C-alpha positions as CSV (number, residue, x, y, z in Angstrom):
1,X,0.0,0.0,0.0
2,X,2.8,2.4,0.9
3,X,4.7,1.6,-2.3
4,X,1.6,2.3,-4.3
5,X,1.2,5.8,-2.7
6,X,4.8,6.6,-3.3
7,X,4.5,5.5,-6.9
8,X,1.4,7.7,-7.4
9,X,3.1,10.7,-5.8
10,X,6.1,10.2,-8.1
11,X,3.9,10.1,-11.2
12,X,2.1,13.3,-10.0
13,X,5.4,15.2,-9.9
14,X,5.6,17.1,-13.2
15,X,8.8,16.8,-15.1
16,X,10.6,20.1,-15.6
17,X,9.9,21.6,-19.0
18,X,12.7,23.2,-21.1
19,X,11.9,25.5,-23.9
20,X,14.4,25.3,-26.7
21,X,14.9,27.7,-29.6
22,X,17.0,26.2,-32.4
23,X,17.5,26.0,-36.2
24,X,15.3,23.4,-37.9
25,X,18.4,22.0,-39.7
26,X,20.7,21.6,-36.7
27,X,21.2,17.9,-36.0
28,X,23.2,18.4,-32.8
29,X,20.3,20.4,-31.3
30,X,18.0,17.5,-32.0
31,X,20.4,15.2,-30.2
32,X,20.7,17.5,-27.2
33,X,16.9,17.6,-26.9
34,X,16.8,13.8,-27.0
35,X,19.5,13.7,-24.3
36,X,17.4,15.9,-22.1
37,X,14.3,13.8,-22.7
38,X,16.2,10.6,-21.9
39,X,17.3,12.3,-18.6
40,X,13.8,13.1,-17.4
41,X,13.1,16.6,-18.9
42,X,10.1,17.5,-20.9
43,X,11.2,19.6,-23.9
44,X,9.2,22.0,-26.1
45,X,11.2,23.0,-29.2
46,X,10.8,26.0,-31.4
47,X,12.4,26.0,-34.8
48,X,13.4,29.6,-35.5
49,X,15.3,31.4,-38.3
50,X,17.8,33.1,-36.0
51,X,18.5,31.4,-32.7
52,X,20.9,34.2,-31.7
53,X,17.9,36.5,-31.2
54,X,16.8,34.3,-28.4
55,X,20.2,34.2,-26.9
56,X,20.1,38.0,-26.6
57,X,16.5,38.0,-25.4
58,X,17.5,35.7,-22.5
59,X,20.6,37.8,-21.6
60,X,23.4,35.5,-22.8
61,X,26.3,37.5,-24.1
62,X,27.1,36.8,-27.8
63,X,30.7,35.6,-27.0
64,X,29.2,32.7,-25.0
65,X,27.0,31.6,-27.9
66,X,26.3,28.2,-29.3
67,X,23.8,26.7,-31.7
68,X,20.7,26.9,-29.5
69,X,19.2,28.7,-26.5
70,X,16.9,27.2,-23.9
71,X,15.0,28.4,-20.8
72,X,13.8,26.6,-17.7
73,X,12.4,28.0,-14.5
74,X,13.6,31.5,-15.1
75,X,17.1,30.5,-16.2
76,X,18.7,30.6,-19.7
77,X,20.7,27.6,-21.0
78,X,23.0,28.2,-23.9
79,X,24.5,25.3,-25.9
80,X,25.1,21.7,-24.9
81,X,24.6,22.0,-21.1
82,X,24.5,18.6,-19.4
83,X,21.3,17.6,-17.6
84,X,23.2,17.1,-14.3
85,X,24.2,20.7,-14.4
86,X,20.7,21.9,-15.2
87,X,19.5,19.9,-12.1
88,X,22.2,21.4,-10.0
89,X,21.2,24.9,-11.2
90,X,17.6,24.2,-10.3
91,X,18.6,22.8,-6.9
92,X,21.0,25.6,-5.9
93,X,19.0,28.5,-7.5
94,X,22.0,30.9,-7.7
95,X,21.3,34.6,-8.6
96,X,22.3,34.2,-12.3
97,X,21.1,34.5,-15.8
98,X,21.8,30.8,-16.4
99,X,24.4,28.4,-17.8
100,X,26.4,28.4,-21.0
101,X,28.6,25.9,-22.9
102,X,30.1,28.1,-25.5
103,X,30.7,26.8,-29.0
104,X,30.0,23.2,-29.6
105,X,32.5,21.0,-27.8
106,X,32.8,17.5,-29.0
107,X,31.8,15.0,-26.3
108,X,29.2,17.3,-24.7
109,X,25.6,16.1,-24.7
110,X,24.3,16.2,-28.3
111,X,27.9,16.4,-29.7
112,X,28.7,12.8,-28.6
113,X,27.3,10.7,-31.4
114,X,29.2,7.8,-33.2
115,X,30.3,10.2,-35.9
116,X,32.8,11.7,-33.4
117,X,34.5,8.4,-32.8
118,X,34.4,8.6,-29.0
119,X,36.4,11.9,-29.0
120,X,35.8,14.0,-25.9
121,X,37.2,17.5,-25.9
122,X,37.5,19.3,-22.5
123,X,34.9,22.0,-21.8
124,X,33.5,24.1,-19.1
125,X,29.9,24.8,-18.1
126,X,29.8,28.5,-17.2
127,X,27.6,30.3,-14.7
128,X,26.4,33.5,-16.3
129,X,25.7,36.4,-13.9
130,X,24.6,39.8,-15.1
131,X,27.3,42.4,-14.8
132,X,30.1,39.9,-14.0
133,X,32.5,37.7,-15.9
134,X,31.1,34.1,-16.2
135,X,32.6,31.6,-13.7
136,X,33.2,27.9,-14.1
137,X,30.2,26.0,-12.7
138,X,31.6,22.6,-13.7
139,X,34.5,21.4,-15.8
140,X,34.5,18.3,-17.9
141,X,38.0,17.0,-18.6
């Protein structure tokens, strides 16, 4: 009986929804969305002509840009941010614009398909705070 109640409560908890603005032709964006879905996020995608407009709208500086911009719970996400760092952001709730993985590092979520032959480049997930230089939120080496 207790297990059934716990299961019902778990089902009632809504998965966090991430809004993603991306180019319709970008394959790595589609792979990042799949990675998010596989890791428990609901994702709503918007194919747009110029994803950079959404980067600016959400307060991410141009030099931190990547191929897509997303938003969740008042935070911006730029580029191939790992789901674990999104969960950490939501848990810690820092006073920040959000997270960014500039460029498109091979080995990051969505940039990790078989076409890359297992290659994993080092990259940083940056915490973006208005009026300050971004700081490293998590390094992947």
